ZASELO-48100 format. One record per residue: residue in one letter; x, y, z of N, C-alpha, C, O, CB in turn. Coordinates in steps of 0.05 Angstrom, whole numbers, plus 5000, padded with zeros to 4 digits. Each point is the difference from the previous one (the first is absolute). Glycine has a CB too. Example, Ala and Ser with C-alpha at 12.3 -4.5 7.8 and 13.67 -1.06 7.14 Angstrom:
% residues 2
a526448865156498250245000501850245000502150005013494149775012s503150444961501650245001498550225014501050225004501449654953
% end
This chain:
% residues 101
q026263353372502449925014500649714992498749825009500550515029v502949644945500749744990503049965004501650154988494549854979p504749805048502849945002501249944973498549904982500849925065m503250234949501149974973503049945001501450055019495150254964v504449604994502949964995500350124972498449954982502249635047i501650574967500450134974502349864986502149945011496350505007a501149514956502049874983500450154974498150074987500749485033y503750524974500650154975502349864986502149945012496350495008r501249534954502249914983499850174975497950024988502149505030v502350604975500150164975502449914984501649845009496250565015g502449704952502249944982502650115011500050175018496849834943k505449905028502750085009500550304997501250135017500449424970v497550574991500450294995498550165022501150185012499449744938e497050015054498450145021501249965027500150195016495849744957e505149835033501349955026502450185003500550125021497849404979w503350504980502550165001499250305005501350135016501149544952i495650425018499250285003499050065028500850195013497949824939v499649815058499050045027502249985021500150175018495549634968r506250015011502249985020501850244999501150085020498749424975a500550624981501750234997498750265012501450175010500649624949l495450235039498650245008498650005027499850205013499749874939a499649705056498349985024501750025025502149885003494749834972t502250445044501350035026498149945023500949995023502150354957a494549605014498149945021500549735011500949824986495750474991p502749675049500449745012498049784991500349775007501550485032s496149844946498049814991498850114974500250244994498749635054i500049954936498650084976497049995004498450064981505449784991v495350105052497249965006498950265014500950075021499749424983l497550644983499050255010499049985029500750175016498049954938p499749685054499249985028502449985019499950125022495949664963n506350085008502449985017501350285002500950075022499749454965l499550634992501250265001498350205017501250155015500849764939i495450075043498350185016500249935030500150185016496749864945l503349705045500249925028502950035011500449995024495849694968d505750354990502850015008500949755014501550015020498150494984e499549274986500749745011499549794978498450054982500650095066l502249634954499649794981497749825010500549775007504450244978a492750105016497749855010499149784982498949805009499750615014f501849634951499149814980502449894985501450164987494150085008p505049505008502549894988500050044969498049984987502249685050e502250404953500350034971502249824991502149985012496250504990f501249394975501949824988500650104972498250024983500249595045l504150464968500850124974501949824985501749865012497750605008q500349544954501749864982500649715009498149845001503950604987g500449505019500849725007498649905025499849765004504550324974q494950105040498549925024497149924994498749885017504350435010c496149764950497249954992499749714990499849954976499650555012t500749325031499849714993497649885013499050105020506049874976p494049804993497749875013500549935029498250035016500649794939d503650095052500649935028499850245018498849995022504249644962h498350595008499950255017497150105003499250075022505550054963l493849884993497350105001498249825017498450105015502250114940t499749535042498449815015500650045030498250015016501849664946h502650355045500850035028498850255012499250015023505049744967a495750474994498950255010497050015001498850125017505250104965l494749644999497150014997498549815020497950085010502750054942l500449645052498649805017499250115027497749965009504849694967p499350495039499250105026497750204998498550045020506149884996l495150224962497950204997497349884996498050145003505450174978l496549435013497449874995498649925026497649955000504249894957g499650145065498849915025500150225021500750234994500649304995d498150395035500050195023502950005011500649865019494450054992s506750264978502850005007500950285009498650204995502349424973s501450395044501150265008500750174976499850245000502049555042e499150084936500650144975497550144989500150234991503749445000r494050185009497550114990499150235018499150214990499649344991a501450415045499250215019501750254996499050235001499549425032a504150324963501850234996499350154974500050245000503649525025q495750094954499350144975497350145002499750224990502949444985l495550225039497450135004500350255016498750204995499049355002a504150445023500550245016501350224983499450235002501149495040a501450194940501250194982498050134981500150234994504249505008c493850114989497850104983498450215014499350214989500549354987t499650405050498650195016501650265003498850224997498949405028r504950364980501650245002500150144973499950254999502949535037l497450074943500050134973497450154995500150224990503049414993d494750245023497450144997499950265016499050204990498849365003t503250445031500150245017501750224987499350234999500049485042l503150214949501850194988498950124974500650234993503249525027m494650094966499050094973497350145002499150104980503449525000r496450395044497350135003500350304996501850125011496749515021v499650484954499950294996497250105005498049864997505750114969d496150285043497450125006498650084975497549974998504250195045t499849944937498850094975501049824978502449954997497350525019p498549424967500849834978502150154982499750244995495849535006p506550094990502150134983498850144976501150214992502149445023s494750244973498950134976498850275008500150194984498949364995d499750475044499050265010502250205005499750244993496449525027r506150154992502250175005501250104974500750244997500349525046a499450064938501150084974498250214986500950194989501249365007a495250405005498150194988500250275013499950214986497149415002a503250395038500250255015502650154992499950254997497549565041i504850054959502550134992499750114972500950234995501749465034i496350164953499650104973498250244999500650204987500149344996l497150455031498150225001501350255012499650224990496649465014s505350295017501350245011502050124981500450244999499149565047y501950034939501850104979498550144978500850224992502449415019v494650264979498550124979498850275008499950184984499049364999r500350485042498950255010502050235001499250235000497649505027t505750204973502150215001500750104972501450204997500449605045l497250074937500650094973498550244991500350104978500649435012
% end
């Protein structure tokens, strides 16, 4: 569980493609899984040293921002927990398919 800030800068062509195709409210997988903007993201022009510094400094100490992100990490861990490892589930699906041949 590590608090974080996400920063992305891509070329103009990639930016145009993403803006044309993307409909999700976030590009950060944990934010999408949690259905909230728990982890700040700075894209393209927002990805500046000032913005990143302002977002990161509170995470370094005992702050409400850090506590909120740690709580989000705990919720994410709970949502991502599975009883059976994905590799075991995949193997079982393949074996069941092979047995039907």
